[in-house]
C-alpha positions in Angstrom: 21.6 -42.8 -24.1 17.8 -42.2 -23.7 18.5 -39.4 -21.2 20.8 -37.7 -23.8 18.0 -37.8 -26.3 15.5 -36.4 -23.8 17.9 -33.6 -22.9 18.3 -32.5 -26.5 14.6 -32.6 -27.2 13.6 -30.8 -24.0 16.2 -28.0 -24.7 15.0 -27.5 -28.4 18.6 -26.9 -29.2 18.8 -29.1 -32.4 21.6 -27.3 -34.3 24.7 -25.8 -32.6 24.3 -24.7 -29.0 25.6 -26.0 -25.8 25.7 -29.7 -26.8 27.9 -29.0 -29.8 30.1 -26.7 -27.8 30.5 -29.3 -25.1 31.5 -32.0 -27.5 33.9 -29.7 -29.3 35.6 -28.9 -26.0 35.8 -32.6 -25.0 37.1 -33.6 -28.4 39.7 -30.9 -28.5 41.0 -31.9 -25.0 41.0 -35.6 -26.1 43.1 -34.9 -29.2 45.4 -32.4 -27.4 44.3 -29.5 -29.6 43.3 -26.0 -28.7 40.2 -25.9 -30.9 37.7 -28.3 -32.3 35.1 -27.2 -34.8 32.1 -29.5 -35.4 30.8 -29.8 -39.0 28.3 -31.9 -40.9 30.6 -34.7 -42.1 34.2 -35.8 -42.6 34.1 -34.6 -46.2 33.0 -31.2 -45.0 35.8 -31.2 -42.4 38.4 -31.7 -45.2 36.9 -29.3 -47.6 36.3 -26.5 -45.1 39.7 -27.0 -43.7 41.2 -26.5 -47.2 39.1 -23.4 -47.8 39.9 -21.9 -44.4 43.6 -22.4 -45.2 43.1 -20.4 -48.4 43.3 -23.2 -51.0 41.7 -22.1 -54.2 41.7 -22.6 -58.0 45.1 -23.1 -59.6 46.6 -24.4 -56.3 47.8 -28.0 -56.0 47.2 -30.3 -53.0 49.2 -33.6 -52.6 47.6 -36.7 -51.3 47.4 -40.5 -52.1 45.3 -42.4 -54.5 44.3 -45.3 -52.2 41.8 -43.4 -50.1 38.1 -42.9 -49.9 37.1 -40.6 -52.7 36.0 -37.9 -50.2 39.7 -37.0 -49.6 40.0 -36.0 -53.2 36.6 -34.5 -53.6 37.5 -32.1 -50.8 40.5 -30.9 -52.9 38.8 -30.7 -56.2 35.7 -28.9 -54.9 37.9 -26.0 -53.7 39.0 -25.6 -57.3 42.5 -27.0 -56.6 44.1 -29.8 -58.4 44.7 -33.2 -56.6 48.3 -34.4 -57.0 48.9 -38.0 -56.1 52.0 -39.7 -54.8 52.4 -43.5 -54.3 52.3 -45.3 -51.0 54.4 -47.4 -48.7 54.2 -51.1 -49.5 54.0 -52.1 -45.8 51.5 -49.6 -44.3 49.6 -48.3 -47.3 50.3 -44.8 -46.2 51.8 -41.9 -48.1 55.4 -42.6 -49.2 57.0 -39.5 -47.7 60.1 -40.0 -49.8 58.0 -39.1 -52.9 56.5 -35.9 -51.5 59.4 -33.5 -52.1 59.5 -34.5 -55.7 55.7 -33.7 -56.1 56.0 -30.2 -54.6 55.8 -27.3 -57.1 55.4 -23.6 -56.9 51.6 -24.2 -57.0 51.6 -26.7 -54.0 49.5 -25.3 -51.2 49.0 -28.3 -49.0 49.7 -31.9 -48.3 46.9 -34.3 -47.0 48.4 -37.4 -45.5 45.7 -40.1 -44.9 46.0 -42.2 -41.8 44.7 -45.2 -43.7 42.6 -47.8 -41.7 43.5 -46.1 -38.5 47.4 -46.5 -38.9 49.1 -43.1 -38.6 51.4 -41.8 -41.2 55.1 -40.9 -40.5 54.5 -37.3 -39.5 58.1 -36.8 -38.5 59.3 -37.6 -42.0 56.7 -35.3 -43.5 57.6 -32.4 -41.2 61.2 -32.7 -42.4 60.1 -32.4 -46.0 57.5 -29.7 -45.6 59.1 -26.9 -43.7 59.0 -23.2 -43.5 55.2 -22.9 -43.7 55.0 -22.6 -47.5 53.2 -25.9 -47.8 50.5 -26.7 -45.1 49.8 -30.1 -43.7 46.1 -31.1 -43.2 45.7 -34.5 -41.7 42.9 -36.8 -43.0 42.3 -38.6 -39.6 38.8 -39.7 -40.6 39.7 -43.3 -39.8 42.1 -42.6 -37.0 40.2 -41.4 -33.9 42.5 -41.9 -30.9 45.4 -43.3 -33.0 48.8 -42.0 -32.0 52.1 -41.2 -33.8 55.5 -40.5 -32.4 57.3 -37.2 -32.9 60.6 -36.5 -31.2 60.2 -39.4 -28.8 56.7 -38.3 -27.6 53.3 -39.7 -28.6 50.6 -37.5 -30.0 47.0 -38.0 -31.0 46.4 -38.2 -34.8 45.3 -34.9 -36.1 47.0 -32.8 -33.5 50.4 -31.9 -34.9 49.5 -30.2 -38.1 47.7 -27.1 -39.1 44.4 -29.0 -39.1 43.2 -32.5 -38.4 40.0 -33.8 -39.9 37.7 -36.4 -38.6 34.5 -38.2 -39.7 31.9 -39.6 -37.3 30.2 -41.7 -39.9 28.4 -44.6 -37.9 31.0 -47.2 -38.8 34.0 -45.2 -37.6 35.6 -46.0 -34.2 33.8 -43.0 -32.9 30.5 -43.1 -34.8 27.4 -40.9 -34.7 23.8 -41.8 -35.3 24.2 -40.4 -38.8 26.7 -38.0 -40.3 29.2 -35.7 -38.5 32.7 -34.4 -38.7 35.3 -32.3 -36.8 38.4 -30.2 -37.5 40.9 -29.8 -34.8 43.6 -27.0 -34.8 45.9 -24.9 -32.7 45.1 -21.8 -34.8 42.7 -19.2 -33.4 42.3 -17.7 -36.8 41.6 -20.9 -38.6 39.0 -22.0 -36.0 37.2 -18.7 -36.4 37.1 -19.0 -40.1 35.9 -22.6 -39.9 33.1 -21.6 -37.6 32.1 -18.9 -40.1 32.4 -21.2 -43.2 30.1 -23.9 -41.6 27.4 -21.3 -40.8 26.9 -19.2 -43.9 29.9 -17.0 -43.3 28.5 -15.5 -40.1 30.7 -14.3 -37.2 27.8 -12.4 -35.7 24.1 -13.2 -36.4 22.9 -11.9 -39.8 26.3 -10.4 -40.6 27.7 -12.6 -43.4 31.4 -11.5 -43.6 32.4 -14.3 -46.0 30.6 -16.7 -48.3 30.0 -19.9 -46.4 27.6 -22.8 -46.4 25.3 -24.9 -44.1 27.6 -27.5 -42.8 26.9 -27.4 -39.0 27.0 -30.4 -36.7 23.6 -31.3 -35.2 23.1 -31.2 -31.5 21.8 -34.8 -31.3 25.0 -36.1 -32.9 27.2 -34.0 -30.6 25.4 -35.1 -27.5 25.6 -38.8 -28.4 29.2 -38.5 -29.4 30.1 -36.8 -26.1 28.9 -40.0 -24.3 30.6 -42.3 -26.7 33.9 -40.4 -26.5 34.3 -41.6 -22.9 34.6 -45.1 -24.1 36.8 -44.6 -27.2 40.1 -45.5 -25.6 38.5 -48.7 -24.2 37.1 -49.6 -27.6 40.4 -48.9 -29.4 42.3 -51.1 -27.0 39.8 -53.9 -27.7 40.4 -53.5 -31.4 44.1 -53.8 -30.8 43.6 -57.0 -28.8 41.4 -58.4 -31.6 44.1 -57.5 -34.2 46.6 -59.5 -32.1 44.2 -62.5 -32.1 43.9 -62.4 -35.8 47.6 -62.1 -36.3 48.3 -65.1 -34.2 45.7 -67.3 -35.8 46.7 -66.4 -39.3 50.4 -66.9 -38.7 52.0 -69.2 -41.3 49.4 -68.7 -44.0 50.3 -67.3 -47.4 49.0 -63.9 -46.6 50.2 -60.7 -45.0 48.6 -59.2 -41.9 48.9 -55.6 -40.8 52.0 -54.7 -38.7 52.3 -51.4 -37.0 55.2 -49.2 -37.9 57.5 -48.2 -35.1 56.2 -44.6 -35.1 52.5 -45.6 -34.8 49.9 -46.9 -32.5 47.0 -47.8 -34.8 43.4 -48.2 -33.9 42.3 -50.8 -36.5 39.3 -49.0 -38.0 39.4 -52.0 -40.4 41.5 -55.1 -40.3 43.0 -55.6 -43.8 45.0 -58.5 -45.0 46.8 -59.0 -48.3 46.4 -62.2 -50.2 46.6 -63.5 -53.7 43.3 -64.7 -55.2 41.6 -62.2 -53.1 38.3 -62.4 -54.9 38.2 -66.2 -54.6 38.8 -66.0 -50.9 36.2 -63.3 -50.5 33.6 -65.5 -52.3 34.7 -68.6 -50.2 34.3 -66.7 -47.0 30.9 -65.4 -48.1 29.8 -69.0 -48.7 30.7 -69.6 -45.0 28.5 -66.7 -43.9 31.5 -64.4 -43.3 31.1 -60.8 -44.6 34.2 -59.1 -45.9 34.9 -55.8 -47.7 37.5 -54.2 -49.9 38.8 -50.7 -48.9 39.3 -49.6 -51.7 38.9 -51.7 -54.9 39.8 -48.8 -57.3 42.4 -46.2 -56.6 41.0 -42.7 -57.0 43.3 -41.8 -60.0 41.6 -44.6 -61.9 38.0 -43.5 -61.0 36.0 -42.1 -64.0 35.3 -38.9 -62.0 39.0 -38.0 -62.1 40.0 -39.3 -65.5 40.5 -35.6 -66.5 43.6 -35.5 -64.3 45.4 -37.5 -66.9 46.7 -40.3 -64.7 46.9 -43.8 -66.2 47.2 -47.3 -64.9 50.8 -48.0 -63.8 51.4 -44.5 -62.5 51.1 -45.6 -58.9 52.1 -49.2 -58.9 52.1 -49.8 -55.2 48.6 -48.3 -54.7 47.3 -50.4 -57.6 48.8 -53.6 -56.2 47.2 -52.8 -52.9 43.8 -52.5 -54.5 44.1 -55.9 -56.1 45.0 -57.9 -53.0 43.5 -56.3 -50.0 40.6 -57.8 -48.0 39.0 -56.4 -44.9 38.1 -59.1 -42.4 35.4 -58.6 -39.7 36.5 -56.0 -37.1 34.3 -54.4 -34.6 33.9 -53.9 -30.9 32.2 -56.9 -29.4 33.7 -59.4 -31.9 34.4 -62.5 -30.0 37.5 -64.7 -30.1 35.5 -67.8 -31.2 34.2 -65.7 -34.2 37.7 -64.8 -35.1 38.7 -68.4 -34.9 35.8 -69.3 -37.2 37.1 -66.7 -39.7 40.7 -67.9 -39.4 39.6 -71.5 -39.8 37.7 -70.7 -42.9 40.8 -69.0 -44.4 42.9 -72.1 -43.5 40.3 -74.3 -45.2 40.5 -72.2 -48.3 44.2 -72.6 -48.6 43.9 -76.4 -48.1 41.7 -76.7 -51.2 
């Protein structure tokens, strides 16, 4: 890694340049996509993808309420209106059976969120959104290397829609030293527009064809991510094995562990259980020196920032139930079996009280 830093510094190519191009090519190949366009964050990836697709004020974009707020910010900051549908009780992903009923004449796009690294049912979505009128932009910010099945074949998350968006925030399965993001696409036109939007609307230097912004990927992030990408499959497989250990040790307890759907090969960005008295268990584990988290405690439709949308508690009962009983247990590459045994033992102790 030190050599990578020395290479970037000695080249004085700190923004854009060959390090970014190299990582874009590597990531596109990894995802099975024609193009990859590096940007400054996962939020930028989503917002710029929407803008590049022509989403604008008065349009509607369908997504889910149990996601990080960045998904919805990306929609609203284009001027479009976020429209929520509820989620599946088992996976926490978009309930595709509800999408058709949410589509209106103003619907421009659907953003399925591959929550916690578990891919959505893209086959079901493709059967609902047909003919190109409504675009699909995948929020794969938690799903680097995850796979979904379409027509009996496996594909990387982000690769079988108009655009797939990724975040390289340090805690992600493929994390940078700071912020970073990527959009993958098969479209030459979309890739060109994304490159212009991230760089002040320039196609050629000092010729600003469209209004853009400064949302470029830094070379140091791209260079480090290129090295880490070589290890991503290995790291994801380790996460899958850790998830299996958790599932075995927690079997028989009054809680629900994540179970992959038949169409999905998840990568367990986080390991989330469902349990009654979630807050009490969280406090108990904290007393044992075990850090946990809640992803996410308040669905976006109930956040003050989006109260103007007019949604109320009870509008999305499955998402609201999820927010009340989910708990993220420790999950990271390098986590040892004995550490998982300690966590599982503490959970068993909690239920014996």
